[in-house]
C-alpha positions in Angstrom: 110.3 102.8 103.0 114.0 103.4 102.6 116.5 102.9 99.8 119.9 102.0 101.0 123.3 101.7 99.3 125.7 99.5 101.2 129.4 100.1 100.3 128.7 100.4 96.6 131.3 101.4 94.1 131.7 101.4 90.3 134.9 100.8 88.3 135.4 100.8 84.6 138.3 99.1 82.8 140.5 101.3 80.6 143.0 99.8 78.2 145.5 102.6 78.0 148.6 100.6 77.1 149.0 99.5 80.7 145.6 98.2 81.8 144.1 99.9 84.7 140.7 100.6 86.4 139.0 103.9 86.7 136.8 104.5 89.8 133.7 106.3 88.6 132.2 106.0 92.1 134.4 105.2 95.1 133.0 102.9 97.9 130.2 104.6 99.8 127.1 104.0 101.7 124.0 106.1 101.5 120.3 106.1 102.6 117.5 107.8 100.7 114.4 108.0 103.0 110.8 108.5 102.1 109.1 111.8 102.7 112.2 113.8 101.7 114.0 115.4 98.8 117.7 114.5 98.5 119.8 116.7 96.1 123.2 115.6 94.8 125.3 118.3 93.2 128.7 118.4 91.7 130.6 119.2 88.5 130.1 117.2 85.3 132.1 114.1 85.4 132.1 113.8 89.1 130.1 110.5 89.1 126.6 111.8 89.9 124.7 110.1 87.0 126.7 106.8 87.6 125.6 106.8 91.3 122.0 107.6 90.3 121.9 104.8 87.8 123.2 102.3 90.4 120.6 103.5 93.0 117.9 103.2 90.4 118.6 99.6 89.5 119.9 100.6 86.0 123.6 100.0 86.4 125.0 97.2 88.6 127.7 98.2 91.1 131.1 96.6 90.8 130.8 96.0 94.5 128.2 96.5 97.2 124.4 96.2 97.4 121.4 98.4 96.8 118.4 97.6 98.8 114.8 99.0 98.7 113.4 97.9 102.0 114.4 94.3 102.2 114.9 93.7 98.4 118.4 93.5 97.1 117.9 95.0 93.6 120.8 93.3 91.9 120.1 89.8 93.3 116.9 89.8 91.1 116.9 88.3 87.6 116.5 90.7 84.8 112.8 90.2 84.3 112.2 90.4 88.0 114.2 93.6 88.3 112.4 95.2 85.4 109.0 94.5 87.0 110.2 95.7 90.4 111.5 98.9 88.9 108.3 99.5 87.0 106.3 99.1 90.2 108.5 101.0 92.7 111.1 103.1 91.0 110.6 106.1 88.7 113.4 107.7 86.6 113.6 111.0 84.7 116.8 110.5 82.7 119.1 113.3 81.6 118.8 112.6 77.9 115.9 112.3 75.5 113.7 109.4 76.5 110.6 109.6 74.3 109.4 106.8 72.0 109.2 108.5 68.7 106.3 106.4 67.3 104.0 107.2 70.3 102.1 110.3 71.1 102.8 112.4 74.2 100.0 110.8 76.1 101.0 107.3 75.0 104.5 108.0 76.1 103.3 109.1 79.5 101.1 106.1 80.0 103.6 103.6 78.6 105.2 102.3 81.9 101.7 101.4 83.2 100.8 99.6 80.0 104.0 97.5 79.9 102.8 95.5 82.8 99.0 95.9 82.3 98.5 98.2 85.2 95.6 100.6 85.2 96.7 103.6 83.1 96.5 106.8 85.2 95.0 108.8 82.4 93.1 111.3 84.5 96.2 112.1 86.6 98.2 112.4 83.4 95.8 114.9 82.0 95.9 116.9 85.3 99.7 116.9 85.4 99.8 118.0 81.7 97.5 120.8 82.5 99.6 121.8 85.5 102.8 121.8 83.3 101.0 123.6 80.4 101.4 120.8 77.8 97.8 119.5 77.9 97.3 120.8 74.3 100.1 118.4 73.2 98.5 115.1 74.3 98.1 113.9 70.7 101.3 115.4 69.4 104.4 113.4 68.4 107.7 113.8 70.2 109.3 115.4 67.1 106.9 118.2 67.4 108.0 119.2 71.0 110.7 121.5 72.2 113.4 120.3 74.5 111.6 121.8 77.5 108.3 120.2 76.5 110.0 116.8 76.2 111.5 117.3 79.6 108.1 118.1 81.2 106.6 115.0 79.5 109.3 112.8 81.0 108.7 114.3 84.5 105.0 113.7 84.2 105.5 110.1 83.1 107.6 109.5 86.2 105.2 111.2 88.6 102.0 109.4 87.4 103.9 106.1 87.7 103.5 106.8 91.4 106.8 105.2 92.4 108.1 104.8 95.9 111.4 106.4 94.8 111.7 108.9 92.0 115.1 109.7 90.5 115.5 112.9 88.4 118.8 113.5 86.5 119.1 117.3 85.7 115.3 117.6 85.6 115.3 121.4 85.0 118.1 121.5 82.4 115.9 122.4 79.5 113.4 124.6 81.4 112.9 128.3 81.9 112.6 129.9 85.3 108.8 129.6 85.5 108.7 125.9 84.6 111.8 125.1 86.8 109.8 126.3 89.8 106.7 124.3 88.8 108.7 121.1 88.3 110.7 121.5 91.6 107.6 122.3 93.5 105.8 119.3 92.1 108.7 117.0 93.0 108.8 118.5 96.5 105.1 118.0 97.0 105.4 114.4 95.7 108.0 113.7 98.4 106.5 115.5 101.3 102.7 115.1 100.7 102.8 111.5 99.4 105.7 110.4 101.6 107.8 109.4 98.7 111.6 109.5 98.2 112.9 112.0 95.6 116.5 112.0 94.6 117.6 114.9 92.3 121.0 115.1 90.5 121.8 118.7 89.4 124.5 121.2 88.9 122.1 124.1 89.2 121.2 126.0 92.4 117.5 126.2 91.9 116.8 122.8 93.5 118.8 123.5 96.7 116.0 125.4 98.4 113.7 122.4 98.0 116.2 119.9 99.5 116.0 118.3 102.8 119.5 117.0 102.4 122.3 118.2 100.1 125.2 116.0 99.0 128.2 117.2 97.0 130.1 114.8 94.8 133.7 115.2 93.7 135.8 112.7 91.8 133.5 109.8 92.6 133.2 110.6 96.3 130.5 112.3 98.4 132.6 114.7 100.5 129.9 117.0 102.1 126.4 116.5 103.4 124.2 119.4 104.5 120.7 119.7 105.8 118.2 122.4 104.8 119.8 125.0 107.1 123.2 124.4 105.6 124.7 122.7 108.6 126.8 119.6 108.2 125.2 116.5 109.5 
């Protein structure tokens, strides 16, 4: 399995008196292979989240294609893309993503129930135990701290068992102990289950878990390193 971006870019129209276009992501090609952790770093506003959303099938590129194996994501109709993403792509968004009217467990199992798949309740309970929120299964999102909500979102993505898992600042609300637990779980998911994990972060904790490190600046990836820090 491989996710491939082929000359994708994203521009936004700005009406600033004299109309112009702003390049959030300049034209680039990128491959995200299975069995590896890819980490994308860079300052806020550099285009990291925009790139992640394009790769994840959430935001259509202005130009170029995103392919998961032989499937061109943005050639699919909306309902087809939603079903495809539910089956093969998992996302941990940067912001709050809980459904307020559902319990923690119901939130975690929601992606499976949307398309009547078998709900991975046993794995969800095990993940919740691993991340020390098993006692919150019946709690409502408003009762959780930011770190607990973040762990819930990560568990939801993991138990979905996607081929590609995207995580946008997955450790932003976590203390050091839980940061290590989450990054270790994402690394194991990639290496043990032969999945692709793509992490966007401006923190250094994730770098030691990365097989490849990209740095993004002003909409462009300008440096790529492997785990030893050598340019490749």
